[in-house]
C-alpha positions as CSV (number, residue, x, y, z in Angstrom):
1,X,21.9,8.3,24.3
2,X,23.9,6.0,22.0
3,X,23.5,2.2,21.9
4,X,25.9,-0.4,20.4
5,X,24.7,-3.9,19.3
6,X,26.3,-6.3,16.8
7,X,28.0,-4.0,14.3
8,X,25.5,-1.2,14.7
9,X,25.4,2.0,16.7
10,X,22.2,4.0,17.2
11,X,21.8,7.6,18.5
12,X,18.3,7.8,20.1
13,X,18.4,11.6,20.0
14,X,19.3,12.2,16.3
15,X,17.8,8.8,15.3
16,X,20.9,8.1,13.3
17,X,21.8,4.5,12.7
18,X,25.4,3.7,11.7
19,X,27.4,0.5,10.8
20,X,31.1,0.7,10.8
21,X,30.7,4.5,11.0
22,X,28.6,4.6,7.8
23,X,25.0,5.9,8.0
24,X,22.4,3.2,7.3
25,X,19.0,3.7,5.8
26,X,16.1,3.6,8.3
27,X,12.7,5.2,8.2
28,X,11.8,7.9,10.7
29,X,9.1,5.9,12.4
30,X,11.2,2.7,12.5
31,X,14.0,4.7,14.2
32,X,11.5,6.0,16.8
33,X,10.2,2.5,17.5
34,X,13.9,1.3,17.9
35,X,14.6,4.2,20.3
36,X,11.6,3.2,22.5
37,X,12.7,-0.5,22.5
38,X,16.3,0.4,23.4
39,X,15.4,3.0,26.1
40,X,13.3,0.3,27.9
41,X,15.5,-2.8,27.4
42,X,14.0,-4.6,30.4
43,X,10.4,-4.0,29.6
44,X,7.9,-5.9,27.4
45,X,6.2,-3.1,25.5
46,X,2.7,-3.6,24.2
47,X,1.3,-2.0,21.0
48,X,-0.4,0.8,23.0
49,X,2.9,1.7,24.7
50,X,4.7,2.0,21.3
51,X,1.8,3.9,19.7
52,X,1.7,6.5,22.5
53,X,5.5,7.0,22.4
54,X,6.0,7.1,18.6
55,X,2.7,8.4,17.1
56,X,1.4,10.2,20.2
57,X,-2.0,11.8,19.3
58,X,-2.0,10.8,15.7
59,X,-4.7,8.3,14.6
60,X,-2.9,5.2,13.2
61,X,-3.6,1.5,13.1
62,X,-2.0,-1.0,15.4
63,X,-0.8,-2.8,12.3
64,X,1.6,0.1,11.8
65,X,3.4,-1.1,14.9
66,X,3.6,-4.6,13.5
67,X,4.9,-3.3,10.2
68,X,7.7,-1.3,11.8
69,X,8.7,-4.2,14.1
70,X,8.8,-6.4,11.0
71,X,11.0,-3.9,9.2
72,X,13.4,-3.7,12.2
73,X,13.7,-7.5,12.2
74,X,14.6,-7.4,8.5
75,X,17.4,-5.0,9.4
76,X,18.8,-6.7,12.6
77,X,17.5,-10.3,12.3
78,X,14.4,-12.1,13.4
79,X,15.9,-12.8,16.8
80,X,16.4,-9.1,17.6
81,X,12.9,-8.5,18.8
82,X,10.9,-11.1,20.6
83,X,7.1,-11.3,20.5
84,X,5.4,-12.2,23.7
85,X,1.9,-13.4,22.7
86,X,-0.9,-11.2,24.1
87,X,1.8,-9.0,25.8
88,X,4.0,-7.2,23.4
89,X,7.6,-6.8,22.2
90,X,11.1,-6.7,23.8
91,X,14.6,-6.1,22.4
92,X,16.8,-9.2,22.6
93,X,20.3,-8.3,21.3
94,X,23.1,-7.7,23.7
95,X,23.4,-3.9,23.8
96,X,26.0,-1.5,25.2
97,X,24.8,1.9,26.4
98,X,27.2,4.7,25.5
99,X,26.9,8.2,26.9
100,X,27.3,11.1,24.5
101,X,30.3,13.4,25.1
102,X,28.1,16.1,26.5
103,X,26.4,13.6,28.8
104,X,29.8,12.3,30.0
105,X,30.9,15.8,30.7
106,X,27.8,16.7,32.5
107,X,28.1,13.6,34.6
108,X,31.7,14.4,35.5
109,X,30.7,18.0,36.5
110,X,27.9,16.8,38.6
111,X,30.2,14.4,40.4
112,X,32.8,17.0,41.0
113,X,30.2,19.5,42.3
114,X,28.6,17.0,44.7
115,X,29.1,17.4,48.5
116,X,30.8,14.1,48.7
117,X,33.3,15.2,46.0
118,X,34.0,18.4,47.7
119,X,34.6,16.7,51.0
120,X,37.1,14.3,49.4
121,X,39.0,17.1,47.8
122,X,39.2,19.1,51.0
123,X,40.4,16.2,53.1
124,X,43.0,14.6,50.8
125,X,44.3,17.0,48.2
126,X,46.7,19.8,48.8
127,X,45.8,23.5,48.0
128,X,47.8,23.4,44.7
129,X,45.9,20.4,43.6
130,X,42.6,22.2,44.5
131,X,43.6,25.1,42.4
132,X,44.4,22.7,39.5
133,X,41.0,21.1,39.9
134,X,39.3,24.5,39.8
135,X,41.2,25.3,36.6
136,X,40.2,22.0,35.0
137,X,36.6,22.6,36.1
138,X,36.7,26.1,34.5
139,X,37.9,24.7,31.1
140,X,35.3,21.9,31.2
141,X,32.6,24.4,31.8
142,X,33.9,26.6,29.0
143,X,34.0,23.5,26.7
144,X,30.4,22.6,27.5
145,X,29.3,26.2,26.8
146,X,31.1,26.1,23.5
147,X,29.5,22.9,22.5
148,X,26.0,24.2,23.3
149,X,26.7,27.5,21.3
150,X,28.0,25.6,18.3
151,X,24.9,23.3,18.4
152,X,22.5,26.3,18.6
153,X,24.3,28.1,15.7
154,X,24.3,24.9,13.6
155,X,20.6,24.4,14.1
156,X,19.9,28.0,13.3
157,X,21.7,27.9,10.0
158,X,20.3,24.5,9.1
159,X,16.8,26.0,9.6
160,X,17.7,29.0,7.5
161,X,18.8,26.7,4.7
162,X,15.6,24.7,5.0
163,X,13.4,27.8,5.0
164,X,15.2,29.3,2.0
165,X,15.2,26.0,0.0
166,X,12.6,26.3,-2.8
167,X,9.9,23.7,-3.1
168,X,10.6,21.1,-5.8
169,X,8.7,21.4,-9.0
170,X,6.5,18.3,-9.8
171,X,7.3,16.9,-13.2
172,X,4.2,15.5,-14.7
173,X,3.4,14.1,-18.2
174,X,-0.3,14.2,-19.2
175,X,-2.6,13.1,-22.0
176,X,-5.0,15.9,-23.0
177,X,-8.4,15.0,-21.4
178,X,-11.4,14.8,-23.6
179,X,-15.0,13.6,-23.6
180,X,-15.5,9.9,-22.9
181,X,-18.6,9.5,-25.0
182,X,-16.5,9.7,-28.2
183,X,-18.3,12.7,-29.6
184,X,-16.1,15.2,-31.5
185,X,-15.3,18.2,-29.4
186,X,-13.4,21.4,-30.0
187,X,-9.9,22.0,-28.7
188,X,-11.3,24.6,-26.3
189,X,-13.5,21.9,-24.6
190,X,-10.5,19.5,-23.8
191,X,-8.4,20.1,-20.7
192,X,-4.8,21.2,-21.4
193,X,-2.4,22.0,-18.6
194,X,0.2,24.8,-18.5
195,X,3.5,25.0,-16.5
196,X,3.4,27.0,-13.3
197,X,5.4,27.5,-10.2
198,X,4.4,24.0,-8.9
199,X,4.3,21.9,-12.0
200,X,6.4,21.2,-15.1
201,X,3.9,19.6,-17.5
202,X,4.7,17.6,-20.7
203,X,1.8,17.0,-23.0
204,X,1.8,13.5,-24.6
205,X,-0.1,14.5,-27.8
206,X,0.7,11.3,-29.6
207,X,-1.6,9.4,-27.2
208,X,-5.3,9.7,-26.4
209,X,-6.9,8.7,-23.1
210,X,-8.9,5.8,-24.6
211,X,-5.8,4.2,-26.2
212,X,-3.8,4.6,-23.0
213,X,-6.6,3.2,-20.8
214,X,-7.1,0.1,-23.1
215,X,-3.3,-0.5,-23.4
216,X,-2.0,1.0,-20.2
217,X,0.3,-1.9,-19.2
218,X,2.2,-1.7,-22.5
219,X,2.1,2.0,-23.2
220,X,3.2,3.0,-19.7
221,X,6.2,0.7,-19.9
222,X,7.3,2.5,-23.0
223,X,7.2,5.9,-21.3
224,X,8.0,5.2,-17.7
225,X,11.7,5.7,-17.8
226,X,11.3,9.3,-19.0
227,X,7.8,10.0,-17.5
228,X,7.2,8.0,-14.3
229,X,4.0,9.9,-13.6
230,X,1.4,10.1,-16.3
231,X,-2.0,11.9,-15.8
232,X,-5.0,11.2,-17.9
233,X,-8.8,11.3,-17.6
234,X,-12.2,11.9,-19.1
235,X,-14.5,14.9,-18.9
236,X,-18.2,15.2,-19.4
237,X,-20.8,18.0,-19.1
238,X,-24.2,17.7,-17.6
239,X,-26.6,20.5,-16.6
240,X,-23.8,23.2,-16.8
241,X,-21.5,21.2,-14.6
242,X,-18.2,19.8,-15.8
243,X,-17.2,16.4,-14.3
244,X,-13.6,15.0,-14.5
245,X,-12.6,11.4,-13.7
246,X,-8.8,11.5,-13.6
247,X,-6.2,8.9,-13.1
248,X,-2.5,9.4,-12.3
249,X,-0.4,6.3,-13.1
250,X,2.9,5.7,-11.3
251,X,5.5,2.9,-11.2
252,X,3.5,0.9,-8.6
253,X,-0.1,2.1,-8.3
254,X,-2.7,4.2,-10.0
255,X,-4.3,7.2,-8.1
256,X,-7.9,7.9,-9.1
257,X,-10.1,10.8,-8.2
258,X,-13.2,12.9,-9.1
259,X,-13.4,16.7,-9.7
260,X,-16.4,18.8,-10.7
261,X,-17.0,22.5,-11.2
262,X,-19.0,25.1,-13.1
263,X,-16.2,25.9,-15.5
264,X,-13.1,24.3,-17.0
265,X,-10.9,26.8,-15.2
266,X,-12.5,25.8,-11.9
267,X,-11.9,22.1,-12.5
268,X,-8.3,22.7,-13.5
269,X,-7.7,24.8,-10.3
270,X,-9.2,22.1,-8.1
271,X,-7.2,19.4,-9.9
272,X,-3.8,21.2,-9.5
273,X,-4.5,22.0,-5.9
274,X,-5.1,18.3,-5.2
275,X,-2.1,17.1,-7.2
276,X,0.3,19.5,-5.3
277,X,0.3,17.0,-2.4
278,X,3.6,15.1,-2.4
279,X,2.1,12.1,-0.6
280,X,0.3,11.1,-3.8
281,X,3.6,10.5,-5.6
282,X,5.1,8.8,-2.7
283,X,2.2,6.3,-2.5
284,X,2.2,5.4,-6.2
285,X,6.0,5.3,-6.7
286,X,6.9,2.2,-4.6
287,X,5.2,-0.7,-2.8
288,X,4.0,0.2,0.7
289,X,1.9,-1.8,3.1
290,X,-1.8,-0.7,3.5
291,X,-0.9,0.2,7.1
292,X,1.8,2.6,6.0
293,X,-0.5,4.0,3.3
294,X,-3.1,4.6,6.0
295,X,-0.7,6.4,8.3
296,X,0.5,8.7,5.5
297,X,-3.0,9.4,4.3
298,X,-4.1,10.2,7.8
299,X,-1.4,12.8,8.1
300,X,-2.2,14.5,4.8
301,X,-6.0,14.4,5.6
302,X,-5.3,16.4,8.8
303,X,-3.4,18.9,6.6
304,X,-6.1,19.0,3.9
305,X,-9.4,18.1,5.7
306,X,-11.6,19.3,2.9
307,X,-10.0,17.3,0.1
308,X,-12.7,14.8,-0.8
309,X,-10.3,12.6,-2.9
310,X,-7.9,12.1,0.0
311,X,-10.8,11.3,2.3
312,X,-12.0,8.8,-0.3
313,X,-8.6,7.1,-0.5
314,X,-8.4,6.9,3.3
315,X,-11.7,5.1,3.5
316,X,-10.6,2.6,0.9
317,X,-7.3,1.9,2.7
318,X,-9.1,1.3,6.1
319,X,-11.3,-1.2,4.2
320,X,-8.1,-2.9,2.9
321,X,-6.8,-3.3,6.5
322,X,-10.2,-4.7,7.7
323,X,-10.7,-1.7,10.1
324,X,-14.3,-1.6,9.2
325,X,-15.4,0.8,11.9
326,X,-12.8,3.4,10.9
327,X,-13.6,2.8,7.3
328,X,-17.3,3.5,8.0
329,X,-16.4,6.7,10.0
330,X,-14.4,8.0,7.0
331,X,-17.1,7.1,4.5
332,X,-19.7,8.9,6.7
333,X,-17.4,11.9,6.9
334,X,-16.9,11.8,3.1
335,X,-20.7,11.8,2.6
336,X,-21.3,14.7,5.0
337,X,-18.4,16.8,3.5
338,X,-19.5,16.1,-0.1
339,X,-23.1,17.0,0.8
340,X,-21.9,20.3,2.3
341,X,-19.8,21.0,-0.8
342,X,-22.7,19.9,-3.1
343,X,-20.7,17.1,-4.8
344,X,-23.2,14.3,-5.8
345,X,-20.4,12.2,-7.3
346,X,-18.6,11.9,-4.0
347,X,-21.9,11.5,-2.1
348,X,-22.6,8.5,-4.4
349,X,-19.1,7.1,-3.9
350,X,-19.3,7.5,-0.1
351,X,-22.6,5.6,-0.1
352,X,-21.1,2.9,-2.3
353,X,-18.2,2.4,0.2
354,X,-20.7,2.2,3.1
355,X,-22.6,-0.5,1.2
356,X,-19.3,-2.5,0.7
357,X,-18.4,-2.1,4.4
358,X,-21.8,-3.2,5.5
359,X,-21.6,-6.2,3.2
360,X,-18.3,-7.2,4.8
361,X,-20.0,-6.9,8.2
362,X,-22.8,-9.2,6.8
363,X,-25.5,-6.5,7.2
364,X,-27.0,-7.1,3.8
365,X,-30.2,-5.3,4.2
366,X,-28.5,-2.1,5.4
367,X,-26.0,-2.5,2.6
368,X,-28.7,-2.8,0.0
369,X,-30.3,0.5,1.3
370,X,-27.0,2.4,1.0
371,X,-26.5,1.0,-2.5
372,X,-29.9,2.2,-3.7
373,X,-29.1,5.7,-2.3
374,X,-25.8,5.7,-4.2
375,X,-27.6,4.8,-7.4
376,X,-29.9,7.8,-6.8
377,X,-26.9,10.2,-6.6
378,X,-25.4,8.8,-9.8
379,X,-28.7,9.0,-11.6
380,X,-29.1,12.7,-10.6
381,X,-26.0,13.7,-12.6
382,X,-26.3,11.0,-15.3
383,X,-23.1,9.3,-14.2
384,X,-23.3,6.1,-16.2
385,X,-19.8,4.9,-15.4
386,X,-20.3,4.9,-11.6
387,X,-23.9,3.7,-11.9
388,X,-22.5,0.7,-13.7
389,X,-20.2,0.1,-10.8
390,X,-23.1,0.3,-8.4
391,X,-25.0,-2.4,-10.4
392,X,-21.9,-4.5,-10.4
393,X,-21.8,-4.3,-6.5
394,X,-25.5,-5.2,-6.5
395,X,-24.6,-8.6,-7.9
396,X,-22.6,-9.2,-4.8
397,X,-25.6,-8.7,-2.6
398,X,-27.7,-10.9,-5.0
399,X,-25.0,-13.6,-4.6
400,X,-25.4,-13.4,-0.8
401,X,-29.1,-14.3,-1.3
402,X,-28.2,-17.1,-3.7
403,X,-30.4,-15.4,-6.3
404,X,-28.9,-16.2,-9.7
405,X,-31.6,-14.6,-11.9
406,X,-31.1,-11.3,-9.9
407,X,-27.3,-11.7,-10.3
408,X,-27.8,-12.0,-14.1
409,X,-30.0,-8.9,-14.2
410,X,-27.6,-6.8,-12.2
411,X,-24.5,-7.7,-14.2
412,X,-26.3,-7.3,-17.6
413,X,-27.5,-3.9,-16.4
414,X,-23.9,-3.0,-15.4
415,X,-22.6,-4.1,-18.8
416,X,-25.2,-2.1,-20.6
417,X,-24.5,1.1,-18.5
418,X,-20.8,0.7,-19.0
419,X,-21.4,0.4,-22.8
420,X,-23.4,3.6,-22.6
421,X,-20.5,5.3,-20.8
422,X,-18.1,4.0,-23.5
423,X,-16.3,2.1,-20.7
424,X,-15.1,-0.9,-22.6
425,X,-13.2,-2.6,-19.9
426,X,-16.1,-2.1,-17.4
427,X,-18.5,-3.7,-19.9
428,X,-16.2,-6.7,-20.4
429,X,-15.5,-7.2,-16.7
430,X,-19.3,-7.4,-16.0
431,X,-19.7,-10.1,-18.7
432,X,-16.7,-12.2,-17.4
433,X,-17.9,-12.0,-13.8
434,X,-21.4,-13.1,-15.0
435,X,-19.8,-16.1,-16.6
436,X,-17.9,-16.9,-13.4
437,X,-21.0,-16.8,-11.3
438,X,-23.0,-18.8,-13.8
439,X,-20.3,-21.5,-13.4
440,X,-20.7,-21.3,-9.6
441,X,-24.5,-21.8,-10.0
442,X,-23.8,-24.7,-12.5
443,X,-25.4,-22.9,-15.4
444,X,-23.0,-24.0,-18.1
445,X,-25.0,-22.5,-20.9
446,X,-24.8,-18.9,-19.5
447,X,-21.2,-19.5,-18.5
448,X,-20.1,-20.3,-22.1
449,X,-22.4,-17.7,-23.7
450,X,-21.2,-14.7,-21.6
451,X,-17.5,-15.7,-21.7
452,X,-17.8,-15.9,-25.5
453,X,-19.6,-12.5,-25.6
454,X,-16.7,-11.0,-23.6
455,X,-14.2,-12.4,-26.1
456,X,-16.2,-11.1,-29.0
457,X,-16.3,-7.6,-27.4
458,X,-12.5,-7.7,-27.0
459,X,-12.1,-8.6,-30.7
460,X,-14.5,-5.9,-31.7
461,X,-12.7,-3.3,-29.6
462,X,-9.3,-4.5,-30.9
463,X,-8.0,-4.7,-27.4
464,X,-4.3,-5.8,-26.8
465,X,-3.5,-9.4,-26.3
466,X,-3.0,-9.4,-22.6
467,X,-6.8,-8.7,-22.1
468,X,-7.6,-12.0,-23.8
469,X,-5.5,-13.7,-21.1
470,X,-8.6,-13.2,-18.8
471,X,-10.6,-15.5,-21.1
472,X,-8.0,-18.3,-20.9
473,X,-7.6,-17.8,-17.2
474,X,-11.4,-18.3,-16.7
475,X,-11.3,-21.5,-18.8
476,X,-8.6,-22.7,-16.5
477,X,-10.8,-21.9,-13.5
478,X,-13.7,-23.8,-15.0
479,X,-11.5,-26.9,-15.7
480,X,-11.6,-29.6,-12.9
481,X,-8.4,-31.6,-13.3
482,X,-5.0,-29.9,-13.0
483,X,-4.0,-31.5,-16.3
484,X,-7.0,-29.8,-17.9
485,X,-6.0,-26.5,-16.5
486,X,-2.4,-26.6,-17.7
487,X,-2.9,-25.7,-21.4
488,X,-5.2,-22.7,-20.5
489,X,-2.7,-21.5,-17.9
490,X,0.2,-21.7,-20.4
491,X,-1.9,-19.7,-22.8
492,X,-2.3,-17.0,-20.2
493,X,1.5,-16.8,-19.9
494,X,1.8,-16.6,-23.7
495,X,-0.7,-13.8,-24.0
496,X,0.9,-11.8,-21.2
497,X,4.5,-12.1,-22.5
498,X,4.8,-8.3,-22.6
499,X,3.0,-7.9,-19.2
500,X,4.5,-10.6,-17.0
501,X,3.3,-8.9,-13.8
502,X,-0.3,-8.9,-14.8
503,X,-2.3,-10.6,-11.9
504,X,-3.6,-13.4,-14.2
505,X,0.0,-14.2,-15.3
506,X,1.3,-14.3,-11.7
507,X,-1.6,-16.5,-10.6
508,X,-1.1,-18.8,-13.5
509,X,2.6,-19.1,-13.0
510,X,2.1,-20.1,-9.3
511,X,-0.5,-22.7,-10.2
512,X,1.7,-24.2,-12.9
513,X,4.7,-24.2,-10.5
514,X,2.7,-26.1,-7.8
515,X,1.4,-28.6,-10.5
516,X,4.9,-29.2,-12.0
517,X,6.4,-29.9,-8.5
518,X,3.7,-32.4,-7.7
519,X,4.5,-34.1,-11.0
520,X,8.2,-33.9,-10.4
521,X,8.6,-31.9,-13.6
522,X,11.3,-29.7,-12.0
523,X,12.9,-28.6,-15.3
524,X,9.6,-27.0,-16.4
525,X,9.2,-25.5,-12.9
526,X,12.7,-23.9,-13.1
527,X,11.8,-22.5,-16.6
528,X,8.9,-20.6,-15.0
529,X,11.4,-18.9,-12.6
530,X,13.9,-18.2,-15.3
531,X,11.2,-16.5,-17.4
532,X,10.7,-13.6,-15.0
533,X,13.2,-11.0,-13.8
534,X,11.3,-8.8,-11.4
535,X,12.2,-9.0,-7.7
536,X,8.8,-9.2,-6.2
537,X,6.9,-11.3,-3.6
538,X,5.3,-13.6,-6.2
539,X,8.6,-14.4,-7.9
540,X,10.3,-14.9,-4.5
541,X,7.6,-17.3,-3.6
542,X,8.2,-19.4,-6.7
543,X,11.9,-19.6,-5.7
544,X,10.8,-20.7,-2.2
545,X,8.7,-23.5,-3.6
546,X,11.5,-24.6,-5.9
547,X,14.0,-24.7,-3.1
548,X,11.6,-26.7,-1.0
549,X,11.1,-29.2,-3.8
550,X,14.9,-29.6,-4.1
551,X,15.2,-29.9,-0.3
552,X,17.5,-26.9,-0.2
553,X,16.4,-25.9,3.3
554,X,18.8,-22.9,3.7
555,X,17.8,-21.4,0.4
556,X,14.2,-22.1,1.0
557,X,14.2,-20.2,4.4
558,X,16.1,-17.3,2.8
559,X,13.6,-17.0,-0.1
560,X,10.7,-17.4,2.3
561,X,11.9,-14.6,4.6
562,X,12.3,-12.4,1.5
563,X,8.9,-13.3,0.3
564,X,7.3,-12.4,3.6
565,X,9.0,-9.0,3.7
566,X,8.0,-8.2,0.1
567,X,4.4,-9.4,0.6
568,X,4.0,-7.3,3.7
569,X,5.4,-4.3,2.0
570,X,3.1,-4.8,-1.0
571,X,0.0,-5.4,1.2
572,X,-0.4,-9.0,-0.1
573,X,-2.0,-10.5,3.0
574,X,-2.8,-13.9,1.6
575,X,0.7,-14.5,0.4
576,X,2.1,-13.2,3.7
577,X,-0.1,-15.7,5.6
578,X,1.0,-18.6,3.3
579,X,4.7,-17.9,3.9
580,X,4.1,-17.3,7.7
581,X,2.5,-20.8,7.9
582,X,5.5,-22.3,6.0
583,X,8.1,-20.7,8.2
584,X,6.2,-21.6,11.4
585,X,5.9,-25.2,10.3
586,X,9.8,-25.1,10.0
587,X,10.0,-23.7,13.6
588,X,11.5,-20.5,12.2
589,X,10.6,-17.7,14.7
590,X,7.3,-19.5,15.2
591,X,6.1,-17.3,18.0
592,X,6.2,-14.3,15.7
593,X,4.6,-15.9,12.7
594,X,1.9,-17.7,14.7
595,X,1.0,-14.4,16.2
596,X,0.8,-12.9,12.7
597,X,-1.5,-15.6,11.6
598,X,-3.7,-15.1,14.7
599,X,-3.9,-11.4,14.0
600,X,-4.4,-11.5,10.2
601,X,-6.0,-14.7,9.0
602,X,-9.4,-14.5,7.4
603,X,-12.1,-17.1,7.8
604,X,-11.6,-18.2,4.2
605,X,-7.8,-18.5,4.5
606,X,-8.3,-20.6,7.7
607,X,-10.7,-22.8,5.9
608,X,-8.4,-23.3,2.9
609,X,-5.5,-24.2,5.2
610,X,-7.4,-26.1,7.9
611,X,-5.3,-29.3,7.7
612,X,-1.9,-27.4,7.8
613,X,-3.1,-25.4,10.8
614,X,-4.3,-28.5,12.6
615,X,-0.8,-30.1,12.1
616,X,0.8,-27.0,13.4
617,X,-1.4,-26.8,16.5
618,X,-2.4,-30.4,17.3
């Protein structure tokens, strides 16, 4: 069936969307959701209806429905689909239903072969006309058979082409992987990769893993045009086992995983088997919402149920979407499968995730038990890096009990273990976090001491400038008045001049923008916008704030809608909520955005925006 609305035409069978006879880009699941909405124009469809029609027996989050609805609204306008709170969604645009040629032909044939039609012909038409009708019927039947034959042949040859089409070779640059402890090792002990039927490898011999890790933001930007995917990692040996911590960096995300085996060949074999999965490159190549990531990971997990690294990522993404029960199920499954495969690293990671999930559920005693079990697994294999992570998470539990001495012990232990693992950034992160919590507990002496220690470590390790931005950012956090924060935030931007999308730079830019607007320093506010070129949600939000300050309502709404779309795609829930609140306050599709806030707002966000929410719902 074909449907026409506005300037579009959509075929619900082929899922082809056209505009002025030109094909338009639309994702497969979006097209299936659109088909369901159009096929039931008079019905309000709830999420369960859409899930059952589109995803059928696949396990996906209800948020995937919302994401696809949001994407369709971006294509056809916010008024195209109406949200009925607590009920569901319904298509709103005036739509013309157009039968396909074969459907029209079948309809005509059915009409002519009906008893009523035969009676009419017999009583009114002359015999010559009856013969003419029979001839016309014959040719219509012949045409229908030809159409069916042509379709079958086309499908057959299309399938033949697909079957004969060779699989694409994955082009991957890599940095030879060596020991993390800094000890000299022979060439035979490092991991080098050779081209094969699945991979085209390029060795980046001018780089080492440590240099790339310490300066990844800058080094990657130099190479990304030629090598968009760069693989690196560290290996270590303990009690005859080889352990590999690898990282694959892409244009948008980093993909991390763990491999272990009795020989280097075994480790390489497992690594390449894992990296053959196309979904990995899809996920790290472009921004995608956590719900979409979860849907894709669920599919690949079904195809590779024994891949521990896929299962690990699936547990993480469920945690991102606040689906704590499903996250716990995946973490339990990861532990059981890792135990069966005798993989202590993954057993430890699974227990660590369980601890984090239980902390989110405020089950602190159970969380503590899981964390201690995770530490036991890491200690078994002398995994200092992940043991340091476990002690870092322990400080979260200590914080729940308002126990600053315990927090201090946990984070200093984490820093010491990270130092032992030659994990410079992990060591510095623990010291900075200790300074932050010392400030929260009004211990100014420890705050200054450990922030200074972190800065000294950065100098000693000769880290790039953008790492020092974290020190300035924390000084801005510690300052009370906005005027006192300003010089520290400007210093952050100066230190991140080569890495403008660093999270500290984006946060500083937003804080300065809001401060300049309150001070009516619009020239300086505009300079912040002019200093960045990337089209992302954070920069679109700056433009939204600027348009609001200049009372340019039309521009503000346009930028706000763009911000919401980009924030949703990037999985930035906090920014999505901020913009949803702004649009709702302007009465722009308020039923949709208020429903989004009801479904996604956290307790902290509600607390931070209590006054605005009260104004919205008096």
